[in-house]
C-alpha positions in Angstrom: -20.2 -0.2 -26.2 -23.9 -0.6 -25.4 -24.9 -4.0 -24.2 -27.6 -5.8 -22.3 -26.4 -5.3 -18.7 -24.6 -8.4 -17.3 -22.4 -8.8 -14.3 -22.3 -9.6 -10.6 -24.1 -7.3 -8.2 -21.5 -5.7 -6.0 -18.9 -5.5 -8.7 -21.1 -3.9 -11.4 -20.3 -0.3 -12.4 -23.4 1.7 -11.4 -23.0 3.9 -14.5 -23.1 0.8 -16.7 -26.0 -0.6 -14.7 -28.1 2.5 -15.4 -27.1 3.3 -19.0 -26.0 0.0 -20.5 -22.9 1.7 -21.7 -19.8 -0.3 -21.1 -16.3 1.4 -21.2 -12.8 1.0 -19.8 -13.8 2.8 -16.6 -16.3 0.0 -15.9 -13.5 -2.4 -15.3 -11.7 0.2 -13.1 -14.8 0.2 -10.9 -14.8 -3.6 -10.6 -11.1 -3.6 -9.8 -11.7 -1.1 -7.0 -14.3 -3.4 -5.5 -11.8 -6.3 -5.6 -9.1 -4.1 -4.0 -11.6 -3.2 -1.2 -12.3 -6.9 -0.7 -8.6 -7.6 -0.4 -8.0 -4.8 2.1 -11.0 -5.5 4.2 -11.4 -9.3 4.0 -15.1 -8.7 3.4 -17.4 -9.6 0.5 -18.6 -7.1 -2.1 -22.2 -7.4 -0.9 -23.1 -8.4 2.6 -26.6 -8.7 3.9 -25.4 -8.8 7.5 -24.5 -5.1 7.5 -27.2 -2.4 7.7 -29.1 -1.8 4.5 -27.3 1.4 3.5 -23.9 -0.2 3.8 -24.6 -3.6 2.3 -22.5 -2.9 -0.7 -18.8 -2.9 0.4 -18.2 0.2 -1.8 -20.6 2.3 0.4 -19.3 0.8 3.6 -15.7 1.2 2.7 -16.0 4.7 1.2 -17.9 6.0 4.3 -15.3 4.6 6.7 -12.5 6.1 4.7 -14.1 9.6 4.6 -14.9 9.4 8.3 -11.4 8.3 9.2 -12.6 5.0 10.5 -10.6 2.9 8.1 -8.9 0.9 10.9 -12.4 -0.5 11.7 -12.8 -2.3 8.4 -9.3 -3.2 7.3 -8.5 -6.9 7.8 -6.3 -7.2 10.9 -4.2 -9.8 9.1 -3.5 -7.3 6.3 -2.4 -4.3 8.4 0.5 -4.0 10.8 2.5 -1.2 12.3 4.9 -1.1 9.3 2.4 -0.9 6.5 -0.4 1.5 7.8 0.5 4.3 5.4 0.6 2.0 2.4 -2.7 0.4 3.4 -4.3 3.9 3.7 -2.9 4.9 0.3 -4.2 1.7 -1.3 -7.6 2.4 0.3 -7.7 5.9 -1.2 -6.9 4.3 -4.6 -9.8 1.8 -4.2 -12.2 4.7 -3.3 -11.0 6.6 -6.4 -11.7 3.6 -8.6 -15.2 3.3 -7.3 -16.4 6.8 -7.9 -19.9 7.0 -9.1 -19.2 8.8 -12.4 -16.8 6.9 -14.7 -15.1 10.1 -15.9 -14.0 10.8 -12.3 -12.2 7.4 -12.0 -8.6 7.0 -13.0 -7.5 4.9 -15.9 -6.3 1.4 -15.1 -2.7 2.4 -16.2 -2.8 5.1 -13.6 -4.1 2.7 -10.9 -1.4 0.2 -11.8 1.3 2.9 -11.6 0.1 4.1 -8.2 0.0 0.6 -6.8 3.4 -0.2 -8.1 4.7 3.0 -6.6 3.3 1.9 -3.2 4.8 -1.5 -3.5 8.2 0.0 -4.3 8.0 2.5 -1.4 6.8 -0.2 1.0 9.6 -2.6 0.0 12.2 0.2 0.2 11.2 1.6 3.5 10.1 -1.6 5.2 13.7 -2.5 6.2 14.7 1.0 7.3 11.5 1.4 9.4 12.1 -1.9 11.2 15.8 -1.5 11.9 16.3 2.1 12.7 18.9 1.5 15.4 22.4 2.9 14.6 24.3 0.0 16.1 22.3 -2.5 14.0 22.7 -0.4 10.8 26.5 -0.1 11.4 26.7 -3.8 11.8 24.6 -4.6 8.7 26.7 -2.3 6.5 29.9 -3.7 7.9 31.3 -0.5 9.5 32.8 -1.5 12.8 35.3 0.1 15.1 37.8 -2.3 16.5 39.9 -0.9 19.3 43.4 -2.2 20.2 44.8 -0.4 23.2 42.3 2.1 24.5 41.0 4.1 21.6 44.2 4.7 19.9 43.7 2.5 16.9 40.6 1.7 14.9 39.9 0.1 11.6 36.8 -0.7 9.6 35.3 -1.8 6.4 33.2 0.4 4.1 31.0 -2.1 2.2 29.5 0.5 0.0 32.9 1.5 -1.5 34.4 -2.0 -0.9 37.5 -0.7 0.8 39.1 -1.0 4.2 39.1 2.2 6.2 42.1 3.0 8.3 42.0 6.0 10.6 44.9 8.4 11.0 44.7 8.1 14.7 45.3 4.4 14.4 48.7 4.7 12.8 51.8 3.6 14.8 
């Protein structure tokens, strides 16, 4: 769709800006900028940064390529448990803001990648935090109870919902 160029500087697809051609990848670019804002806590356009890095896209992309992402990610957004997910989301944001629209992913692909990250983070968040065998045994209700010495033991297997009796524990 060819239109008179309209939009907010900083979010505007550079390809649309130069050609006036609006397509589905133009929205992907804008979404990538919003994702960068969320990850960094910074505005899409900042005149306090040096001229070459005033647009967040330039600043963010350079930091990602130079492995300096930790310098620009909002400290409230990243912690020791989500660093990998934040890094992956940053790579998605950089993909969305590629200069040429044909090199950007489709929005459905972006949504699928972000959903995959969310599921992965949720799934592994608990196991990363509690990777102590005694905590895990307690949480899945597998305990060993000793009577006299270690001649008897019993436990409960919550996964199979059955009590476990060990042969050595018989009388």
